[in-house]
C-alpha positions in Angstrom: -14.2 -1.6 9.9 -15.5 0.3 6.9 -12.9 1.5 4.3 -13.6 5.1 5.4 -12.9 4.4 9.0 -9.8 2.3 8.3 -8.4 5.2 6.1 -9.0 7.8 8.8 -7.7 5.5 11.6 -4.4 5.1 9.7 -4.2 8.8 9.0 -5.1 10.0 12.6 -1.5 10.5 14.0 -0.4 12.5 10.9 -3.7 14.3 10.7 -3.3 15.5 14.3 0.1 17.0 13.4 -1.1 18.8 10.2 -0.9 22.6 10.1 -3.9 24.7 9.0 -3.6 25.7 5.4 -5.4 29.0 6.0 -5.4 30.0 9.7 -7.2 33.3 9.0 -10.1 31.6 7.2 -10.4 29.1 10.1 -10.5 31.9 12.7 -13.2 33.6 10.7 -15.3 30.4 10.6 -14.9 30.1 14.4 -16.0 33.7 15.0 -19.0 33.3 12.7 -20.0 30.1 14.5 -19.6 31.6 18.0 -22.0 34.3 17.1 -24.7 31.6 17.3 -23.5 30.0 20.6 -24.5 30.7 24.2 -23.6 29.4 27.6 -26.5 26.9 27.5 -26.1 25.8 23.9 -26.2 22.1 23.2 -23.9 21.3 20.2 -23.5 18.2 18.1 -20.6 17.6 15.6 -20.3 14.7 13.3 -17.0 13.9 11.6 -15.1 15.7 14.3 -11.7 14.2 13.5 -9.2 14.9 16.4 -11.6 17.3 18.0 -9.9 20.6 17.3 -13.1 22.6 16.4 -15.2 21.0 19.1 -12.6 21.9 21.7 -12.4 25.5 20.4 -16.1 26.0 20.7 -16.6 24.2 24.0 -15.8 27.2 26.3 -18.6 29.1 24.5 -21.3 26.4 24.8 -23.1 24.4 27.4 -22.1 21.0 26.1 -20.7 19.5 23.0 -21.2 15.9 21.7 -18.8 15.0 18.9 -18.5 11.8 17.0 -16.2 10.3 14.4 -16.1 6.9 12.7 -12.4 6.5 13.4 -11.5 5.2 16.9 -7.9 6.6 16.6 -9.3 10.1 15.9 -11.5 9.9 18.9 -8.7 8.7 21.1 -6.6 11.7 20.1 -9.6 14.0 20.7 -10.1 12.6 24.2 -6.5 13.1 25.0 -6.5 16.7 23.9 -9.6 17.4 26.0 -8.0 15.9 29.0 -4.8 17.8 28.5 -6.7 21.1 28.1 -8.9 20.4 31.1 -12.1 20.8 29.0 -14.9 18.7 30.6 -18.0 19.7 28.7 -17.2 17.7 25.6 -18.1 14.1 25.0 -16.2 12.4 22.2 -17.7 9.1 20.9 -16.9 6.7 18.1 -19.8 6.6 15.7 -21.4 7.4 12.4 -24.3 9.8 12.0 -26.3 7.1 10.1 -26.0 4.7 13.1 -26.9 7.2 15.8 -30.3 7.0 17.5 -32.7 9.8 16.4 -32.6 12.8 18.7 -35.5 15.1 17.7 -35.0 18.7 18.5 -32.2 18.0 20.9 -29.5 20.5 19.7 -29.1 24.2 19.3 -26.3 23.6 16.8 -25.1 20.8 14.6 -21.7 21.1 12.9 -20.2 19.2 10.0 -16.7 20.3 8.9 -15.0 18.7 5.9 -17.4 15.8 5.9 -20.5 16.3 3.7 -18.6 15.5 0.6 -17.6 12.1 2.1 -21.1 10.9 2.9 -22.7 8.1 0.8 -26.2 9.5 1.4 -26.0 13.2 2.0 -29.7 13.8 1.6 -30.5 11.4 4.5 -27.8 13.0 6.6 -29.2 16.5 6.0 -32.7 15.3 6.8 -31.4 13.9 10.1 -29.6 17.2 10.9 -32.9 19.0 10.4 -34.7 16.6 12.9 -31.9 17.0 15.4 -32.1 20.8 15.5 -34.3 22.7 17.9 -36.6 25.3 16.3 -34.3 28.2 15.7 -31.2 26.0 15.8 -28.4 26.2 13.2 -26.5 23.8 11.0 -22.8 24.9 10.5 -20.9 23.3 7.7 -17.6 23.8 5.8 -17.4 21.7 2.7 -15.0 21.0 -0.2 -16.9 21.6 -3.4 -14.6 19.5 -5.6 -16.8 19.5 -8.7 -14.9 22.7 -9.4 -11.4 21.2 -8.7 -9.0 20.3 -11.5 -10.0 17.1 -13.5 -6.8 15.3 -12.5 -7.5 15.8 -8.8 -11.0 14.4 -9.2 -9.7 11.4 -11.3 -7.1 10.5 -8.7 -9.6 10.6 -5.8 -12.1 8.4 -7.8 -9.4 5.9 -8.7 -8.2 5.7 -5.1 -11.6 5.0 -3.8 -12.2 2.3 -6.5 -9.0 0.6 -5.4 -10.2 0.9 -1.7 -7.2 3.1 -0.9 -9.1 6.3 -0.3 -12.5 7.1 1.3 -15.6 7.9 -0.7 -15.4 11.4 -2.1 -18.5 12.9 -3.8 -17.6 16.0 -5.9 -20.4 18.6 -5.7 -20.8 22.2 -6.6 -21.5 25.1 -4.2 -24.9 25.7 -5.8 -25.9 22.0 -5.4 -25.0 22.0 -1.7 -27.0 25.2 -1.1 -30.0 23.6 -2.8 -29.7 20.3 -0.9 -29.6 22.2 2.4 -32.5 24.5 1.5 -34.5 21.4 0.4 -34.6 20.2 4.0 -36.3 23.4 5.1 -33.3 25.1 6.6 -32.7 28.7 5.6 -29.2 29.8 4.8 -28.2 32.8 6.9 -24.4 32.9 6.4 -22.7 32.0 3.1 -19.0 32.5 2.7 -16.3 31.2 0.4 -12.6 31.6 1.4 -10.4 32.8 -1.4 -7.6 30.6 -2.8 -7.0 26.9 -2.5 -7.0 24.1 -5.1 -10.5 22.9 -4.1 -13.2 25.5 -3.5 -14.6 25.5 0.1 -18.1 26.7 1.0 -18.9 27.7 4.6 -22.6 27.9 5.4 -24.8 28.5 8.5 -28.4 27.4 7.9 -31.2 28.0 10.5 -34.2 25.8 11.3 -37.4 27.9 11.4 -38.7 28.4 14.8 
């Protein structure tokens, strides 16, 4: 198992118990996302964690496919879906880079708190573009840690070098906007919640169609 998957596997039980740091910001992101959903919408999420966001959106979509590299995270997500009686979500263990190409298969692709953890973000974004139907949207919420305190960035880098923490690629909000735009997606929603030690950028970008 890759160091990233091992880390998140160990963290899964504690992660599932964590409280939201900013519930109001989370609810706003949910509302902004739901404006792009419909009863027939086919949704894909990568880096879904314990499935909280996928399960929140499932009642507003046709079907949600959600993946995560950590088996323990997916186990918790499946349990939550069963307990909630939500049947239109499929949780699978997997990594976006290892998934078969699914051209124009989804109305929405989501990536929350994951883009800064990817070893090849450009390839991931190109794949997202291919996965989206014309007119489909990519919804992302990303820590832009290049603007975080230097000590925070140093600790994260040292932890990864020692194979104790997952890969963490600090980036700026402007760099992320440019990377997404370079794929051909057009940014239609751009919001930054206030506060927090690490700046967060919430984007919705649409594939022309």
